[in-house]
Backbone as CSV, one residue per row, in Angstrom:
resi,resn,N_x,N_y,N_z,CA_x,CA_y,CA_z,C_x,C_y,C_z
1,UNK,45.243,-43.860,83.933,46.093,-44.996,83.682,47.390,-44.807,84.456
2,UNK,47.768,-45.817,85.182,49.031,-45.763,85.917,50.176,-46.064,84.960
3,UNK,51.370,-45.779,85.406,52.546,-46.068,84.600,52.665,-47.572,84.351
4,UNK,52.349,-48.371,85.346,52.387,-49.820,85.195,51.367,-50.274,84.138
5,UNK,50.161,-49.718,84.160,49.155,-50.043,83.148,49.674,-49.701,81.749
6,UNK,50.330,-48.568,81.647,50.907,-48.141,80.376,51.938,-49.156,79.893
7,UNK,52.840,-49.567,80.776,53.871,-50.535,80.391,53.263,-51.872,79.968
8,UNK,52.243,-52.305,80.669,51.568,-53.556,80.313,50.919,-53.427,78.938
9,UNK,50.295,-52.286,78.691,49.660,-52.036,77.402,50.689,-52.052,76.276
10,UNK,51.817,-51.399,76.471,52.870,-51.364,75.463,53.392,-52.772,75.219
11,UNK,53.606,-53.526,76.297,54.122,-54.883,76.158,53.129,-55.762,75.396
12,UNK,51.852,-55.654,75.717,50.833,-56.469,75.049,50.786,-56.155,73.561
13,UNK,50.898,-54.910,73.209,50.841,-54.529,71.792,52.136,-54.884,71.075
14,UNK,53.246,-54.865,71.792,54.502,-55.317,71.204,54.399,-56.803,70.864
15,UNK,53.783,-57.567,71.741,53.569,-58.997,71.485,52.668,-59.181,70.267
16,UNK,51.595,-58.405,70.173,50.703,-58.491,69.015,51.456,-58.173,67.726
17,UNK,52.265,-57.138,67.753,53.009,-56.769,66.564,53.957,-57.893,66.176
18,UNK,54.639,-58.462,67.146,55.540,-59.573,66.873,54.815,-60.769,66.280
19,UNK,53.651,-61.074,66.824,52.853,-62.177,66.285,52.420,-61.896,64.849
20,UNK,52.026,-60.653,64.580,51.592,-60.282,63.234,52.754,-60.417,62.249
21,UNK,53.922,-59.910,62.624,55.088,-59.984,61.745,55.462,-61.448,61.484
22,UNK,55.391,-62.261,62.508,55.718,-63.677,62.353,54.673,-64.384,61.492
23,UNK,53.417,-64.118,61.747,52.330,-64.757,60.997,52.438,-64.452,59.509
24,UNK,52.898,-63.237,59.186,53.009,-62.825,57.789,54.388,-63.099,57.201
25,UNK,55.252,-63.706,57.998,56.549,-64.136,57.513,57.564,-63.041,57.286
26,UNK,57.426,-61.923,57.986,58.375,-60.819,57.782,59.191,-60.504,59.039
27,UNK,59.069,-61.312,60.060,59.785,-61.043,61.303,61.296,-61.059,61.097
28,UNK,61.787,-61.979,60.324,63.244,-62.019,60.057,63.670,-60.864,59.168
29,UNK,62.829,-60.520,58.206,63.139,-59.410,57.305,63.231,-58.096,58.079
30,UNK,62.383,-57.929,59.075,62.405,-56.709,59.885,63.742,-56.544,60.591
31,UNK,64.364,-57.647,60.972,65.627,-57.594,61.718,66.823,-57.227,60.860
32,UNK,66.677,-57.259,59.535,67.826,-56.977,58.670,67.706,-55.659,57.915
33,UNK,66.613,-54.926,58.100,66.497,-53.634,57.427,67.445,-52.628,58.078
34,UNK,67.837,-51.644,57.293,68.700,-50.594,57.831,68.003,-49.920,59.007
35,UNK,68.742,-49.698,60.063,68.228,-49.044,61.274,66.999,-49.775,61.823
36,UNK,67.110,-51.104,61.908,65.969,-51.926,62.299,65.415,-51.599,63.686
37,UNK,66.240,-51.090,64.578,65.738,-50.735,65.911,64.753,-49.576,65.813
38,UNK,65.112,-48.544,65.053,64.217,-47.393,64.884,62.953,-47.793,64.118
39,UNK,63.094,-48.622,63.096,61.933,-49.078,62.324,60.999,-49.879,63.225
40,UNK,61.562,-50.749,64.029,60.762,-51.554,64.954,60.073,-50.676,65.979
41,UNK,60.779,-49.702,66.517,60.177,-48.794,67.501,59.003,-48.018,66.908
42,UNK,59.144,-47.562,65.672,58.033,-46.851,65.024,56.852,-47.790,64.775
43,UNK,57.147,-49.024,64.411,56.075,-50.005,64.205,55.338,-50.278,65.509
44,UNK,56.076,-50.385,66.601,55.453,-50.586,67.914,54.589,-49.381,68.267
45,UNK,55.081,-48.181,68.001,54.293,-46.972,68.279,52.986,-46.967,67.490
46,UNK,53.067,-47.368,66.212,51.836,-47.419,65.404,50.872,-48.452,65.979
47,UNK,51.391,-49.589,66.365,50.555,-50.645,66.941,49.950,-50.172,68.266
48,UNK,50.748,-49.500,69.064,50.291,-49.028,70.370,49.163,-48.008,70.237
49,UNK,49.182,-47.234,69.164,48.162,-46.197,68.996,46.906,-46.717,68.288
50,UNK,46.887,-47.978,67.960,45.749,-48.581,67.269,44.655,-48.940,68.266
51,UNK,43.427,-48.746,67.880,42.302,-49.066,68.751,41.713,-50.455,68.508
52,UNK,42.442,-51.311,67.801,41.906,-52.620,67.421,42.616,-53.780,68.122
53,UNK,43.072,-53.583,69.331,43.830,-54.629,70.018,43.025,-55.925,70.131
54,UNK,41.761,-55.848,70.526,40.939,-57.055,70.654,40.700,-57.697,69.287
55,UNK,40.407,-56.869,68.277,40.211,-57.385,66.919,41.476,-58.069,66.417
56,UNK,42.614,-57.465,66.689,43.891,-58.006,66.246,44.163,-59.352,66.918
57,UNK,43.914,-59.423,68.203,44.110,-60.681,68.929,43.246,-61.782,68.323
58,UNK,41.994,-61.465,68.057,41.081,-62.440,67.455,41.559,-62.843,66.074
59,UNK,41.945,-61.863,65.250,42.421,-62.145,63.896,43.635,-63.064,63.941
60,UNK,44.581,-62.755,64.805,45.786,-63.584,64.917,45.452,-65.001,65.366
61,UNK,44.518,-65.127,66.289,44.125,-66.451,66.783,43.406,-67.270,65.712
62,UNK,42.706,-66.605,64.814,41.899,-67.296,63.802,42.655,-67.625,62.517
63,UNK,43.826,-67.050,62.313,44.572,-67.277,61.073,45.866,-68.043,61.355
64,UNK,45.971,-69.230,60.759,47.210,-69.999,60.885,48.336,-69.303,60.129
65,UNK,48.004,-68.832,58.945,48.926,-68.044,58.146,48.100,-67.118,57.274
66,UNK,48.732,-66.087,56.776,48.011,-65.120,55.950,49.001,-64.427,55.025
67,UNK,48.472,-63.901,53.929,49.300,-63.155,52.988,49.334,-61.671,53.309
68,UNK,48.256,-61.182,53.940,48.141,-59.755,54.234,47.538,-59.564,55.617
69,UNK,47.910,-58.474,56.267,47.306,-58.173,57.567,45.880,-57.669,57.377
70,UNK,45.120,-57.566,58.452,43.770,-56.999,58.336,43.841,-55.543,57.870
71,UNK,42.765,-55.082,57.283,42.723,-53.727,56.716,43.024,-52.639,57.746
72,UNK,42.668,-52.844,58.990,42.869,-51.818,60.007,44.304,-51.743,60.528
73,UNK,45.158,-52.655,60.129,46.531,-52.707,60.664,47.313,-51.457,60.266
74,UNK,47.826,-50.764,61.239,48.584,-49.534,60.976,49.990,-49.814,60.470
75,UNK,50.404,-51.073,60.501,51.709,-51.451,59.956,51.579,-52.149,58.605
76,UNK,50.424,-52.015,57.998,50.138,-52.665,56.720,51.162,-52.274,55.646
77,UNK,51.497,-50.999,55.531,52.469,-50.556,54.526,53.860,-51.110,54.814
78,UNK,54.263,-51.082,56.067,55.565,-51.634,56.446,55.620,-53.116,56.106
79,UNK,54.572,-53.843,56.435,54.538,-55.277,56.153,54.641,-55.521,54.649
80,UNK,53.941,-54.744,53.852,54.008,-54.890,52.390,55.431,-54.636,51.892
81,UNK,56.097,-53.616,52.426,57.480,-53.325,52.013,58.417,-54.461,52.420
82,UNK,58.212,-55.005,53.622,59.061,-56.116,54.069,58.822,-57.361,53.220
83,UNK,57.584,-57.623,52.853,57.278,-58.759,51.988,57.927,-58.581,50.616
84,UNK,57.848,-57.377,50.096,58.469,-57.084,48.795,59.986,-57.295,48.864
85,UNK,60.604,-56.781,49.909,62.051,-56.932,50.080,62.436,-58.406,50.223
86,UNK,61.633,-59.176,50.912,61.921,-60.601,51.091,61.846,-61.338,49.758
87,UNK,60.901,-60.958,48.904,60.788,-61.591,47.586,61.962,-61.229,46.687
88,UNK,62.585,-60.078,46.912,63.709,-59.629,46.094,64.993,-60.382,46.422
89,UNK,65.035,-61.003,47.576,66.264,-61.725,48.002,66.376,-63.061,47.353
């Protein structure tokens, strides 16, 4: 894999993560958590290390909205915490 391929892969998965956060309604909540840059970077790393990029793309395309991410989502716990925090506001 070239460095350019790596950057494209990271960018594509960052887009998937953003779509997932938006689809589940926690994208704004992610921006207000303490140290949101570090939290976001760790979420991107988890997404980048996931082997379900094609499955995730399909899932996102097939769901207009959802309450929970797919079972394989490595950011499932983070999303649940963000949803909980949003309900507390």
